[in-house]
C-alpha positions, -999 to +999 in steps of 0.1 A: +261-600-510+230-620-500+211-609-469+208-634-441+173-632-426+156-650-398+122-665-406+094-649-386+086-682-368+122-688-355+128-677-319+153-680-291+140-686-256+104-681-267+111-646-281+116-639-318+146-621-330+123-594-345+108-588-311+141-589-292+161-564-313+140-533-305+141-541-268+178-545-269+182-511-287+159-495-261+179-509-232+212-498-247+198-463-251+191-461-214+224-474-201+229-443-180+195-445-162+204-471-135+237-455-123+220-421-124+191-434-102+216-449-078+237-417-076+206-396-070+194-420-043+228-419-025+229-381-026+194-379-012+201-404+015+233-385+025+215-351+025+187-365+046+210-382+071+237-355+073+216-324+071+216-319+109+254-321+109+259-298+079+235-271+089+252-239+101+241-225+134+226-190+136+254-165+136+257-142+165+259-105+158+282-077+169+258-068+197+259-102+215+274-106+249+312-099+249+321-132+264+304-151+236+320-159+202+304-138+175+305-147+138+295-112+130+325-097+148+348-123+132+335-115+098+349-079+101+384-095+104+377-117+074+369-087+052+400-069+063+424-098+059+410-110+026+407-076+009+434-087-017+459-115-022+486-114+005+511-142-001+542-146+021+568-119+014+543-094+000+537-059+014+500-069+017+509-097+041+530-074+062+499-051+064+478-081+074+502-090+102+501-054+115+463-055+115+461-088+133+486-078+159+467-046+166+434-065+169+449-090+193+464-062+214+429-047+217+417-080+233+441-075+261+463-104+251+501-103+254+512-099+218+546-108+203+559-105+167+582-130+151+596-115+120+620-139+104+632-131+069+601-127+048+578-142+074+556-122+097+542-144+125+519-129+151+517-146+185+493-137+214+491-152+249+464-152+275+478-160+308+460-184+331+456-181+368+473-214+377+488-226+344+504-261+341+510-256+304+496-238+274+471-247+247+483-235+213+458-225+186+473-221+151+457-205+120+476-191+090+465-157+076+487-159+044+470-166+011+482-180-022+492-154-049+462-162-070+435-153-046+427-133-014+423-164+008+390-157+024+382-193+031+418-205+033+425-191+058+412-156+066+382-173+083+405-193+106+427-164+115+396-142+122+380-170+143+411-171+165+412-133+170+375-134+180+381-164+202+409-144+220+385-115+225+358-137+239+382-155+262+397-123+277+361-109+282+350-140+301+360-157+333+398-161+339+413-192+325+433-217+345+458-226+318+475-203+293+462-200+258+486-191+229+473-180+195+498-183+166+489-167+133+517-182+112+528-167+080+541-189+051+518-219+056+511-219+019+548-224+013+552-255+035+543-245+070+573-222+073+559-199+099+548-228+121+582-243+118+599-210+128+577-208+159+583-244+169+620-242+165+628-208+180+600-191+199+604-193+237+567-199+243+569-232+224+584-248+255+551-243+274+529-259+248+511-291+259+484-293+233+481-278+198+450-272+178+451-261+141+423-241+126+423-241+088+398-235+061+369-228+085+347-217+056+314-236+060+291-254+084+299-266+119+334-273+132+348-307+124+380-326+130+401-338+101+431-352+119+445-358+153+479-369+167+485-398+190+472-395+226+450-365+217+418-381+231+413-350+252+407-330+220+381-355+207+363-355+240+363-317+243+351-313+207+323-339+212+311-321+243+312-287+227+292-292+195+258-305+188+266-329+159+303-338+160+319-349+128+354-365+122+370-372+089+400-395+087+420-376+060+457-381+064+453-401+095+482-423+106+479-459+118+482-449+154+460-417+153 
């Protein structure tokens, strides 16, 4: 077959084919460079702008004032709860429920057990001085079978135990606070459903706050229900750099 060649003097747009081909090959070899630069620039911009929000505050130790929340004290509970996998129905989960109930009793809270089938809910209540309703805090201590659940959600359960201790050590509250450590969350919120459908304290609940996967950084809001502006306001007043993500939000939320 005869080769088809371009005479050296022929050009397109003032550039000879012989000059254009190496440049084309060079450009095609660096096709990844521009998207990579854009990606690096976006990550750097996010890190620069969001670093104040993502930075973790200094953790308080076990020796800090009793009326203050202490991450050091809470971490003791994380280590106990997440010592091994403890899925719903397991002997390990029953042991975790016993441990959490005993720790909540030590805070001076009124503790109730809700054992329904293979579920082991632990419920605690701090009575207010002139309550017009209760604020419910929910965090599940059960794990999946494949792991010990340190981040999901031993941290959340531990935070609520430490919160209860700090609240009972501080000034008396006006309204009741109820803490629900609900078993079976990893199987479709079974423990929460059992509490909502049959526990007598549910009738007093006016506001519910879920604490799940509290594993890193500052507290942030992932979802709220309708007419929960009071939660957003309290959250914004209580943290230095409030963050809200719109995951799973409904049209009216």
